[in-house]
ZATI-158668 format. One record per residue (C-alpha): residue number from 0; residue in three letters; chain; x, y, z. Coordinates in steps of 0.5 Angstrom, whole numbers, plus 500, padded with zeros to 3 digits. Last residue first. Layout:
N
+-----+------+-----+-----+-----+-----+
| seq | type | mol |   x |   y |   z |
+-----+------+-----+-----+-----+-----+
| NUM |  ALA |   A |   X |   Y |   Z |
...
+-----+------+-----+-----+-----+-----+
This chain:
458
+-----+------+-----+-----+-----+-----+
| seq | type | mol |   x |   y |   z |
+-----+------+-----+-----+-----+-----+
| 457 |  ALA |   A | 444 | 503 | 595 |
| 456 |  THR |   A | 443 | 498 | 589 |
| 455 |  SER |   A | 443 | 504 | 585 |
| 454 |  THR |   A | 441 | 504 | 577 |
| 453 |  VAL |   A | 444 | 505 | 571 |
| 452 |  PRO |   A | 442 | 503 | 563 |
| 451 |  ALA |   A | 447 | 503 | 559 |
| 450 |  GLY |   A | 447 | 507 | 553 |
| 449 |  ALA |   A | 451 | 505 | 547 |
| 448 |  GLY |   A | 455 | 512 | 546 |
| 447 |  ALA |   A | 461 | 508 | 549 |
| 446 |  GLY |   A | 462 | 501 | 549 |
| 445 |  SER |   A | 468 | 499 | 546 |
| 444 |  GLU |   A | 467 | 506 | 541 |
| 443 |  GLY |   A | 468 | 501 | 536 |
| 442 |  PRO |   A | 464 | 504 | 530 |
| 441 |  GLY |   A | 460 | 511 | 532 |
| 440 |  GLY |   A | 456 | 514 | 539 |
| 439 |  PRO |   A | 451 | 519 | 540 |
| 438 |  GLY |   A | 449 | 518 | 547 |
| 437 |  ARG |   A | 444 | 515 | 549 |
| 436 |  PRO |   A | 439 | 516 | 556 |
| 435 |  ARG |   A | 441 | 512 | 562 |
| 434 |  VAL |   A | 434 | 508 | 563 |
| 433 |  GLN |   A | 431 | 507 | 570 |
| 432 |  LYS |   A | 426 | 501 | 570 |
| 431 |  GLY |   A | 419 | 502 | 571 |
| 430 |  ARG |   A | 416 | 497 | 567 |
| 429 |  GLU |   A | 414 | 501 | 562 |
| 428 |  LYS |   A | 421 | 504 | 562 |
| 427 |  ARG |   A | 424 | 497 | 560 |
| 426 |  ARG |   A | 419 | 496 | 555 |
| 425 |  LYS |   A | 422 | 502 | 552 |
| 424 |  GLU |   A | 429 | 500 | 552 |
| 423 |  LEU |   A | 427 | 493 | 549 |
| 422 |  ARG |   A | 424 | 496 | 543 |
| 421 |  ALA |   A | 430 | 501 | 543 |
| 420 |  MET |   A | 435 | 495 | 543 |
| 419 |  ALA |   A | 431 | 493 | 537 |
| 418 |  PRO |   A | 430 | 499 | 533 |
| 417 |  THR |   A | 438 | 500 | 534 |
| 416 |  ALA |   A | 440 | 494 | 532 |
| 415 |  LEU |   A | 436 | 492 | 526 |
| 414 |  VAL |   A | 441 | 495 | 522 |
| 413 |  GLY |   A | 448 | 494 | 524 |
| 412 |  HIS |   A | 447 | 487 | 525 |
| 411 |  LEU |   A | 444 | 485 | 518 |
| 410 |  ILE |   A | 449 | 489 | 514 |
| 409 |  VAL |   A | 455 | 488 | 519 |
| 408 |  SER |   A | 454 | 481 | 521 |
| 407 |  LEU |   A | 454 | 479 | 513 |
| 406 |  VAL |   A | 460 | 484 | 512 |
| 405 |  ILE |   A | 464 | 479 | 516 |
| 404 |  THR |   A | 461 | 474 | 514 |
| 403 |  PHE |   A | 463 | 475 | 507 |
| 402 |  ALA |   A | 471 | 477 | 510 |
| 401 |  VAL |   A | 471 | 470 | 513 |
| 400 |  THR |   A | 469 | 467 | 507 |
| 399 |  SER |   A | 473 | 471 | 503 |
| 398 |  TRP |   A | 479 | 469 | 507 |
| 397 |  LEU |   A | 478 | 462 | 507 |
| 396 |  TRP |   A | 476 | 462 | 500 |
| 395 |  ARG |   A | 484 | 465 | 499 |
| 394 |  GLN |   A | 487 | 461 | 504 |
| 393 |  GLY |   A | 485 | 455 | 501 |
| 392 |  ASP |   A | 488 | 448 | 505 |
| 391 |  PHE |   A | 492 | 451 | 511 |
| 390 |  ALA |   A | 499 | 452 | 512 |
| 389 |  ALA |   A | 501 | 454 | 519 |
| 388 |  ALA |   A | 504 | 460 | 523 |
| 387 |  GLY |   A | 501 | 465 | 519 |
| 386 |  THR |   A | 495 | 463 | 517 |
| 385 |  ALA |   A | 494 | 463 | 524 |
| 384 |  TYR |   A | 495 | 469 | 526 |
| 383 |  ALA |   A | 492 | 472 | 520 |
| 382 |  LEU |   A | 486 | 469 | 520 |
| 381 |  TYR |   A | 485 | 471 | 528 |
| 380 |  TYR |   A | 487 | 478 | 526 |
| 379 |  LEU |   A | 481 | 478 | 522 |
| 378 |  SER |   A | 476 | 475 | 526 |
| 377 |  GLY |   A | 478 | 480 | 531 |
| 376 |  ILE |   A | 475 | 485 | 526 |
| 375 |  GLY |   A | 468 | 483 | 526 |
| 374 |  ARG |   A | 463 | 478 | 527 |
| 373 |  VAL |   A | 457 | 481 | 531 |
| 372 |  GLY |   A | 453 | 476 | 536 |
| 371 |  PHE |   A | 447 | 479 | 536 |
| 370 |  PHE |   A | 442 | 474 | 536 |
| 369 |  ALA |   A | 443 | 470 | 543 |
| 368 |  THR |   A | 442 | 477 | 546 |
| 367 |  VAL |   A | 435 | 479 | 543 |
| 366 |  LEU |   A | 433 | 472 | 544 |
| 365 |  ARG |   A | 436 | 472 | 551 |
| 364 |  GLU |   A | 432 | 480 | 552 |
| 363 |  ARG |   A | 424 | 477 | 548 |
| 362 |  SER |   A | 425 | 472 | 554 |
| 361 |  ASP |   A | 427 | 475 | 561 |
| 360 |  LEU |   A | 434 | 476 | 562 |
| 359 |  GLY |   A | 437 | 477 | 569 |
| 358 |  SER |   A | 441 | 471 | 569 |
| 357 |  VAL |   A | 435 | 467 | 566 |
| 356 |  GLU |   A | 428 | 469 | 567 |
| 355 |  LYS |   A | 421 | 467 | 566 |
| 354 |  ALA |   A | 425 | 460 | 570 |
| 353 |  LYS |   A | 422 | 452 | 567 |
| 352 |  ALA |   A | 427 | 451 | 563 |
| 351 |  HIS |   A | 433 | 453 | 567 |
| 350 |  GLY |   A | 439 | 449 | 568 |
| 349 |  VAL |   A | 440 | 451 | 561 |
| 348 |  ARG |   A | 436 | 457 | 558 |
| 347 |  LEU |   A | 442 | 461 | 556 |
| 346 |  ALA |   A | 446 | 456 | 554 |
| 345 |  LEU |   A | 441 | 454 | 548 |
| 344 |  LEU |   A | 439 | 460 | 547 |
| 343 |  ALA |   A | 446 | 463 | 545 |
| 342 |  SER |   A | 447 | 456 | 541 |
| 341 |  LEU |   A | 441 | 457 | 537 |
| 340 |  PRO |   A | 443 | 464 | 536 |
| 339 |  ARG |   A | 450 | 463 | 534 |
| 338 |  VAL |   A | 448 | 457 | 530 |
| 337 |  VAL |   A | 442 | 458 | 526 |
| 336 |  LEU |   A | 442 | 466 | 523 |
| 335 |  VAL |   A | 449 | 468 | 523 |
| 334 |  LEU |   A | 452 | 462 | 522 |
| 333 |  VAL |   A | 447 | 459 | 517 |
| 332 |  LEU |   A | 449 | 465 | 514 |
| 331 |  ALA |   A | 456 | 465 | 514 |
| 330 |  LEU |   A | 456 | 457 | 512 |
| 329 |  LEU |   A | 452 | 457 | 506 |
| 328 |  ALA |   A | 455 | 464 | 503 |
| 327 |  GLY |   A | 462 | 460 | 503 |
| 326 |  ARG |   A | 459 | 454 | 501 |
| 325 |  TRP |   A | 456 | 457 | 496 |
| 324 |  ASP |   A | 463 | 461 | 492 |
| 323 |  LEU |   A | 467 | 466 | 495 |
| 322 |  HIS |   A | 474 | 466 | 492 |
| 321 |  ALA |   A | 473 | 473 | 488 |
| 320 |  LEU |   A | 470 | 476 | 496 |
| 319 |  LEU |   A | 476 | 480 | 497 |
| 318 |  GLY |   A | 478 | 481 | 489 |
| 317 |  HIS |   A | 479 | 489 | 489 |
| 316 |  THR |   A | 471 | 492 | 490 |
| 315 |  LEU |   A | 472 | 488 | 497 |
| 314 |  ALA |   A | 479 | 491 | 499 |
| 313 |  MET |   A | 477 | 498 | 499 |
| 312 |  GLY |   A | 471 | 496 | 504 |
| 311 |  LEU |   A | 475 | 493 | 508 |
| 310 |  LEU |   A | 480 | 499 | 508 |
| 309 |  LEU |   A | 476 | 503 | 510 |
| 308 |  LEU |   A | 473 | 498 | 516 |
| 307 |  VAL |   A | 480 | 499 | 518 |
| 306 |  PHE |   A | 482 | 505 | 517 |
| 305 |  LEU |   A | 474 | 506 | 521 |
| 304 |  THR |   A | 476 | 501 | 527 |
| 303 |  MET |   A | 483 | 505 | 528 |
| 302 |  LEU |   A | 479 | 512 | 529 |
| 301 |  ARG |   A | 474 | 509 | 534 |
| 300 |  GLU |   A | 481 | 505 | 538 |
| 299 |  LEU |   A | 483 | 513 | 538 |
| 298 |  ARG |   A | 478 | 516 | 541 |
| 297 |  GLU |   A | 475 | 510 | 545 |
| 296 |  VAL |   A | 483 | 510 | 549 |
| 295 |  VAL |   A | 483 | 518 | 550 |
| 294 |  GLN |   A | 477 | 518 | 553 |
| 293 |  HIS |   A | 476 | 510 | 556 |
| 292 |  MET |   A | 482 | 514 | 560 |
| 291 |  HIS |   A | 479 | 521 | 563 |
| 290 |  GLU |   A | 472 | 518 | 565 |
| 289 |  HIS |   A | 476 | 512 | 569 |
| 288 |  TYR |   A | 479 | 519 | 573 |
| 287 |  GLU |   A | 473 | 521 | 574 |
| 286 |  ASN |   A | 473 | 517 | 581 |
| 285 |  GLY |   A | 467 | 513 | 583 |
| 284 |  ARG |   A | 470 | 507 | 582 |
| 283 |  GLU |   A | 476 | 507 | 586 |
| 282 |  ALA |   A | 479 | 501 | 584 |
| 281 |  SER |   A | 475 | 496 | 579 |
| 280 |  ARG |   A | 476 | 500 | 574 |
| 279 |  LEU |   A | 484 | 498 | 574 |
| 278 |  THR |   A | 482 | 491 | 576 |
| 277 |  MET |   A | 477 | 491 | 569 |
| 276 |  ALA |   A | 483 | 494 | 564 |
| 275 |  ALA |   A | 488 | 488 | 567 |
| 274 |  VAL |   A | 483 | 483 | 567 |
| 273 |  PHE |   A | 482 | 486 | 559 |
| 272 |  VAL |   A | 489 | 487 | 557 |
| 271 |  ALA |   A | 491 | 480 | 560 |
| 270 |  LEU |   A | 485 | 476 | 556 |
| 269 |  PHE |   A | 488 | 480 | 550 |
| 268 |  GLY |   A | 495 | 478 | 552 |
| 267 |  TYR |   A | 494 | 470 | 552 |
| 266 |  GLY |   A | 500 | 467 | 555 |
| 265 |  HIS |   A | 507 | 466 | 553 |
| 264 |  LEU |   A | 510 | 470 | 559 |
| 263 |  VAL |   A | 513 | 474 | 554 |
| 262 |  GLU |   A | 506 | 476 | 551 |
| 261 |  SER |   A | 503 | 476 | 558 |
| 260 |  THR |   A | 508 | 481 | 560 |
| 259 |  GLY |   A | 507 | 485 | 553 |
| 258 |  TYR |   A | 499 | 484 | 553 |
| 257 |  ALA |   A | 499 | 488 | 561 |
| 256 |  LEU |   A | 504 | 492 | 560 |
| 255 |  LEU |   A | 502 | 495 | 554 |
| 254 |  LEU |   A | 495 | 495 | 556 |
| 253 |  ALA |   A | 497 | 498 | 562 |
| 252 |  ALA |   A | 501 | 504 | 559 |
| 251 |  PHE |   A | 496 | 506 | 554 |
| 250 |  ALA |   A | 491 | 506 | 560 |
| 249 |  LEU |   A | 495 | 511 | 564 |
| 248 |  LEU |   A | 495 | 516 | 559 |
| 247 |  PRO |   A | 489 | 518 | 562 |
| 246 |  GLU |   A | 494 | 524 | 565 |
| 245 |  GLY |   A | 489 | 527 | 570 |
| 244 |  GLN |   A | 493 | 529 | 575 |
| 243 |  GLU |   A | 490 | 527 | 581 |
| 242 |  ALA |   A | 489 | 521 | 578 |
| 241 |  MET |   A | 496 | 520 | 576 |
| 240 |  ARG |   A | 499 | 519 | 583 |
| 239 |  LEU |   A | 505 | 519 | 582 |
| 238 |  SER |   A | 507 | 526 | 583 |
| 237 |  PRO |   A | 503 | 527 | 590 |
| 236 |  SER |   A | 508 | 520 | 592 |
| 235 |  PRO |   A | 505 | 515 | 597 |
| 234 |  ALA |   A | 503 | 512 | 591 |
| 233 |  ARG |   A | 494 | 512 | 593 |
| 232 |  PHE |   A | 491 | 513 | 586 |
| 231 |  ALA |   A | 495 | 511 | 580 |
| 230 |  ILE |   A | 500 | 507 | 583 |
| 229 |  LYS |   A | 495 | 502 | 587 |
| 228 |  ALA |   A | 492 | 502 | 580 |
| 227 |  LEU |   A | 498 | 501 | 576 |
| 226 |  VAL |   A | 500 | 495 | 581 |
| 225 |  TRP |   A | 492 | 492 | 581 |
| 224 |  GLY |   A | 492 | 493 | 573 |
| 223 |  VAL |   A | 498 | 489 | 572 |
| 222 |  ALA |   A | 498 | 484 | 577 |
| 221 |  LEU |   A | 490 | 482 | 575 |
| 220 |  GLY |   A | 491 | 482 | 568 |
| 219 |  THR |   A | 499 | 478 | 570 |
| 218 |  LEU |   A | 493 | 473 | 573 |
| 217 |  VAL |   A | 488 | 473 | 568 |
| 216 |  GLY |   A | 494 | 471 | 562 |
| 215 |  VAL |   A | 497 | 467 | 565 |
| 214 |  ALA |   A | 492 | 462 | 567 |
| 213 |  VAL |   A | 489 | 462 | 561 |
| 212 |  LYS |   A | 495 | 460 | 558 |
| 211 |  GLY |   A | 495 | 454 | 563 |
| 210 |  VAL |   A | 488 | 451 | 561 |
| 209 |  LEU |   A | 487 | 452 | 554 |
| 208 |  GLU |   A | 494 | 453 | 550 |
| 207 |  TRP |   A | 499 | 448 | 556 |
| 206 |  GLY |   A | 494 | 442 | 559 |
| 205 |  PHE |   A | 489 | 441 | 553 |
| 204 |  TRP |   A | 494 | 443 | 549 |
| 203 |  GLY |   A | 499 | 438 | 551 |
| 202 |  ALA |   A | 494 | 432 | 552 |
| 201 |  GLY |   A | 491 | 434 | 546 |
| 200 |  TRP |   A | 498 | 434 | 541 |
| 199 |  SER |   A | 499 | 427 | 539 |
| 198 |  ALA |   A | 493 | 424 | 540 |
| 197 |  PHE |   A | 489 | 430 | 535 |
| 196 |  ALA |   A | 492 | 427 | 529 |
| 195 |  GLY |   A | 496 | 431 | 525 |
| 194 |  GLU |   A | 502 | 436 | 528 |
| 193 |  THR |   A | 503 | 442 | 523 |
| 192 |  ALA |   A | 494 | 442 | 521 |
| 191 |  ALA |   A | 492 | 440 | 527 |
| 190 |  LEU |   A | 497 | 444 | 532 |
| 189 |  ILE |   A | 494 | 450 | 528 |
| 188 |  ALA |   A | 487 | 448 | 528 |
| 187 |  ALA |   A | 488 | 448 | 536 |
| 186 |  TYR |   A | 492 | 453 | 537 |
| 185 |  VAL |   A | 485 | 458 | 533 |
| 184 |  PHE |   A | 481 | 454 | 539 |
| 183 |  PRO |   A | 486 | 455 | 545 |
| 182 |  PHE |   A | 485 | 462 | 541 |
| 181 |  ALA |   A | 478 | 463 | 542 |
| 180 |  LEU |   A | 478 | 465 | 550 |
| 179 |  GLY |   A | 483 | 472 | 548 |
| 178 |  ASP |   A | 477 | 475 | 544 |
| 177 |  ASN |   A | 472 | 471 | 548 |
| 176 |  LEU |   A | 473 | 475 | 554 |
| 175 |  GLY |   A | 471 | 482 | 552 |
| 174 |  ALA |   A | 465 | 481 | 547 |
| 173 |  GLU |   A | 462 | 477 | 553 |
| 172 |  SER |   A | 463 | 483 | 557 |
| 171 |  THR |   A | 460 | 487 | 552 |
| 170 |  LEU |   A | 455 | 483 | 550 |
| 169 |  ALA |   A | 452 | 481 | 558 |
| 168 |  PHE |   A | 452 | 488 | 560 |
| 167 |  ARG |   A | 448 | 490 | 554 |
| 166 |  VAL |   A | 442 | 485 | 555 |
| 165 |  GLU |   A | 443 | 486 | 562 |
| 164 |  ASP |   A | 441 | 493 | 562 |
| 163 |  GLU |   A | 440 | 494 | 569 |
| 162 |  GLU |   A | 448 | 495 | 570 |
| 161 |  ASP |   A | 451 | 498 | 577 |
| 160 |  ILE |   A | 455 | 503 | 580 |
| 159 |  GLU |   A | 451 | 504 | 588 |
| 158 |  ASP |   A | 458 | 501 | 591 |
| 157 |  GLU |   A | 462 | 505 | 588 |
| 156 |  HIS |   A | 460 | 512 | 591 |
| 155 |  GLY |   A | 455 | 517 | 586 |
| 154 |  GLU |   A | 459 | 520 | 580 |
| 153 |  THR |   A | 463 | 515 | 577 |
| 152 |  VAL |   A | 460 | 512 | 570 |
| 151 |  PRO |   A | 464 | 509 | 566 |
| 150 |  GLY |   A | 463 | 509 | 558 |
| 149 |  GLU |   A | 456 | 507 | 556 |
| 148 |  VAL |   A | 455 | 499 | 555 |
| 147 |  GLN |   A | 454 | 495 | 548 |
| 146 |  ILE |   A | 448 | 494 | 542 |
| 145 |  ASP |   A | 450 | 499 | 538 |
| 144 |  SER |   A | 458 | 499 | 540 |
| 143 |  ALA |   A | 458 | 492 | 537 |
| 142 |  LEU |   A | 463 | 493 | 531 |
| 141 |  VAL |   A | 469 | 493 | 535 |
| 140 |  PRO |   A | 469 | 488 | 541 |
| 139 |  ASP |   A | 467 | 483 | 536 |
| 138 |  THR |   A | 463 | 476 | 538 |
| 137 |  PRO |   A | 468 | 470 | 538 |
| 136 |  ALA |   A | 467 | 464 | 533 |
| 135 |  LEU |   A | 468 | 465 | 527 |
| 134 |  VAL |   A | 476 | 464 | 528 |
| 133 |  ALA |   A | 475 | 459 | 532 |
| 132 |  GLY |   A | 470 | 454 | 527 |
| 131 |  LEU |   A | 474 | 457 | 520 |
| 130 |  LEU |   A | 480 | 454 | 524 |
| 129 |  LEU |   A | 476 | 447 | 525 |
| 128 |  ALA |   A | 474 | 447 | 519 |
| 127 |  THR |   A | 481 | 449 | 516 |
| 126 |  ALA |   A | 485 | 444 | 521 |
| 125 |  PRO |   A | 480 | 438 | 519 |
| 124 |  ALA |   A | 480 | 438 | 511 |
| 123 |  LEU |   A | 474 | 442 | 508 |
| 122 |  GLY |   A | 468 | 438 | 505 |
| 121 |  LEU |   A | 462 | 442 | 506 |
| 120 |  LEU |   A | 457 | 438 | 509 |
| 119 |  GLY |   A | 463 | 434 | 515 |
| 118 |  TRP |   A | 468 | 438 | 515 |
| 117 |  GLY |   A | 466 | 445 | 515 |
| 116 |  LEU |   A | 459 | 443 | 518 |
| 115 |  LEU |   A | 463 | 439 | 524 |
| 114 |  ALA |   A | 467 | 446 | 525 |
| 113 |  VAL |   A | 462 | 451 | 523 |
| 112 |  ALA |   A | 458 | 447 | 529 |
| 111 |  GLY |   A | 465 | 446 | 534 |
| 110 |  ILE |   A | 466 | 454 | 535 |
| 109 |  CYS |   A | 458 | 455 | 536 |
| 108 |  LEU |   A | 458 | 450 | 540 |
| 107 |  PRO |   A | 465 | 451 | 544 |
| 106 |  MET |   A | 462 | 459 | 544 |
| 105 |  ALA |   A | 454 | 459 | 546 |
| 104 |  LEU |   A | 457 | 454 | 553 |
| 103 |  LEU |   A | 463 | 457 | 557 |
| 102 |  LEU |   A | 463 | 464 | 553 |
| 101 |  LEU |   A | 455 | 465 | 554 |
| 100 |  ARG |   A | 453 | 461 | 559 |
|  99 |  TRP |   A | 459 | 465 | 563 |
|  98 |  THR |   A | 457 | 472 | 561 |
|  97 |  ALA |   A | 450 | 470 | 563 |
|  96 |  SER |   A | 451 | 469 | 570 |
|  95 |  TRP |   A | 456 | 476 | 570 |
|  94 |  ARG |   A | 452 | 476 | 578 |
|  93 |  ARG |   A | 454 | 469 | 579 |
|  92 |  ILE |   A | 461 | 471 | 580 |
|  91 |  SER |   A | 459 | 477 | 585 |
|  90 |  SER |   A | 455 | 472 | 588 |
|  89 |  TRP |   A | 460 | 467 | 589 |
|  88 |  SER |   A | 464 | 472 | 592 |
|  87 |  ARG |   A | 473 | 471 | 591 |
|  86 |  LEU |   A | 473 | 472 | 584 |
|  85 |  ASP |   A | 471 | 478 | 585 |
|  84 |  LEU |   A | 467 | 482 | 579 |
|  83 |  PRO |   A | 464 | 489 | 579 |
|  82 |  ARG |   A | 459 | 491 | 574 |
|  81 |  ASP |   A | 461 | 498 | 572 |
|  80 |  LEU |   A | 463 | 496 | 564 |
|  79 |  ALA |   A | 467 | 501 | 560 |
|  78 |  LEU |   A | 474 | 501 | 563 |
|  77 |  GLY |   A | 475 | 493 | 561 |
|  76 |  VAL |   A | 470 | 495 | 554 |
|  75 |  GLY |   A | 475 | 500 | 552 |
|  74 |  MET |   A | 482 | 496 | 554 |
|  73 |  LEU |   A | 478 | 490 | 550 |
|  72 |  ALA |   A | 477 | 496 | 544 |
|  71 |  LEU |   A | 485 | 498 | 544 |
|  70 |  LEU |   A | 487 | 491 | 543 |
|  69 |  VAL |   A | 482 | 489 | 538 |
|  68 |  THR |   A | 485 | 495 | 534 |
|  67 |  VAL |   A | 492 | 494 | 536 |
|  66 |  GLU |   A | 492 | 487 | 533 |
|  65 |  THR |   A | 486 | 488 | 526 |
|  64 |  VAL |   A | 494 | 494 | 524 |
|  63 |  HIS |   A | 499 | 488 | 526 |
|  62 |  GLU |   A | 495 | 481 | 523 |
|  61 |  VAL |   A | 494 | 486 | 516 |
|  60 |  VAL |   A | 501 | 489 | 516 |
|  59 |  ALA |   A | 503 | 480 | 517 |
|  58 |  ARG |   A | 498 | 478 | 512 |
|  57 |  ASN |   A | 499 | 483 | 506 |
|  56 |  GLU |   A | 501 | 478 | 500 |
|  55 |  VAL |   A | 494 | 473 | 503 |
|  54 |  PRO |   A | 490 | 479 | 505 |
|  53 |  ASP |   A | 491 | 482 | 498 |
|  52 |  LEU |   A | 489 | 490 | 498 |
|  51 |  VAL |   A | 496 | 491 | 494 |
|  50 |  LEU |   A | 497 | 498 | 492 |
|  49 |  GLY |   A | 504 | 500 | 488 |
|  48 |  ASP |   A | 502 | 504 | 483 |
|  47 |  PRO |   A | 495 | 508 | 485 |
|  46 |  THR |   A | 489 | 504 | 483 |
|  45 |  PRO |   A | 484 | 508 | 480 |
|  44 |  LEU |   A | 478 | 510 | 483 |
|  43 |  LEU |   A | 472 | 503 | 485 |
|  42 |  GLY |   A | 476 | 502 | 492 |
|  41 |  ILE |   A | 474 | 510 | 494 |
|  40 |  LEU |   A | 467 | 507 | 493 |
|  39 |  MET |   A | 468 | 501 | 497 |
|  38 |  GLY |   A | 471 | 504 | 502 |
|  37 |  MET |   A | 464 | 508 | 504 |
|  36 |  ALA |   A | 460 | 502 | 503 |
|  35 |  LEU |   A | 465 | 499 | 509 |
|  34 |  LEU |   A | 465 | 506 | 512 |
|  33 |  VAL |   A | 457 | 507 | 512 |
|  32 |  ILE |   A | 456 | 499 | 515 |
|  31 |  PRO |   A | 460 | 501 | 519 |
|  30 |  ALA |   A | 456 | 507 | 522 |
|  29 |  SER |   A | 450 | 503 | 523 |
|  28 |  ILE |   A | 444 | 505 | 520 |
|  27 |  ALA |   A | 437 | 505 | 524 |
|  26 |  ALA |   A | 438 | 512 | 525 |
|  25 |  LYS |   A | 439 | 516 | 531 |
|  24 |  HIS |   A | 447 | 515 | 533 |
|  23 |  LEU |   A | 447 | 516 | 525 |
|  22 |  LEU |   A | 450 | 523 | 524 |
|  21 |  SER |   A | 452 | 525 | 531 |
|  20 |  PRO |   A | 457 | 519 | 530 |
|  19 |  LEU |   A | 459 | 520 | 524 |
|  18 |  VAL |   A | 461 | 527 | 523 |
|  17 |  VAL |   A | 467 | 526 | 527 |
|  16 |  ALA |   A | 471 | 519 | 526 |
|  15 |  ALA |   A | 468 | 520 | 519 |
|  14 |  LEU |   A | 474 | 526 | 517 |
|  13 |  LEU |   A | 479 | 522 | 521 |
|  12 |  ALA |   A | 477 | 516 | 518 |
|  11 |  ILE |   A | 478 | 520 | 511 |
|  10 |  GLY |   A | 483 | 522 | 513 |
|   9 |  SER |   A | 487 | 516 | 515 |
|   8 |  VAL |   A | 483 | 513 | 508 |
|   7 |  LEU |   A | 487 | 519 | 504 |
|   6 |  PHE |   A | 494 | 519 | 508 |
|   5 |  VAL |   A | 496 | 511 | 507 |
|   4 |  VAL |   A | 493 | 512 | 501 |
|   3 |  ASP |   A | 499 | 517 | 498 |
|   2 |  ALA |   A | 504 | 512 | 504 |
|   1 |  THR |   A | 503 | 508 | 498 |
|   0 |  MET |   A | 500 | 500 | 500 |
+-----+------+-----+-----+-----+-----+
């Protein structure tokens, strides 16, 4: 890609980041749809010499750009969540019940269903089918701002901050955690492609890739978040108490430290970043410093997201879907319309078949939560990472299929998100629950711009 094109796309992305949120916050169309369309229009212009938008040839660039974008989104999501999670308290853990169900039941079901469909019905190689399932399983924290919580609430006391909107909370917390938890299955596909039969690598994969690396990521995030929170809010020297100075760049320090430390220790860096953000958020919940950190992360994340969406739109008109066939289109449709909704509904009902509410969600809220599993930029990162680590059959078909799935999700979920969430909020008002008004939001805001009703539990 030429430097001139980078400047052009960056300028358009920055302008869109400023203009689109206020223009579209009440429209039944999402900013990602507009950005994809704009990218396609740019892609139809005469192509500069040296411009290459092939993800196979630019795999490393795609990997690193999407990696940074997802990391920013995870940091923003972690800082946006108001609901505490105390691993020492069973009541606190239970309040995240919907999240655990979506992560531990719905996501593996999605991976298994897509892998079986790809292998048994579409004739894909087992490693390729498993990779496709792992790549497309996680929901996206980048493109789901219309259905996620708003930024952190800091007024009042820390024990008075909570989220009443269980739908937004479940989708936001799921998106924050499942990017890291999809990694073991991506590694399983890589091992299947490089090591062969499951018997030769299965035990090691379970012990280290599935359990060990998750533990390293979580512990690293806890440690980094705890240390930085101590420094920011309770350091002996006033010059070190960054919360008093209002210096928001601590959020980027937390991101880089958590990710870098976890990766050096061979843990899951995505998971470490989200946990570090959550741990940092847990300190002095009523302090406005959390808002400052979230705002600066949100702005950079929004810009990166718009940049990626414009490039994706340009790539669509430069042959990204050239290798899409009926198999890829069918798989995308089945995943978005059948597999994700059914697996999430099943996960949210297990053990509570006769209950009117499960994890605070009534039947209509469960339907919305199950349906809005947005696929997005994280899938591009995982595919770029995996194809750089091992050789998979039909790489260009994989890129076309994943790109089509993302476009389908962006359009379908983007059009339906605003009216669906508006109806739920109207019902919630009628039932007497307080609803925090939504502000204008843009793509990739990690929840900023997507309102979350908050009530006091005091």
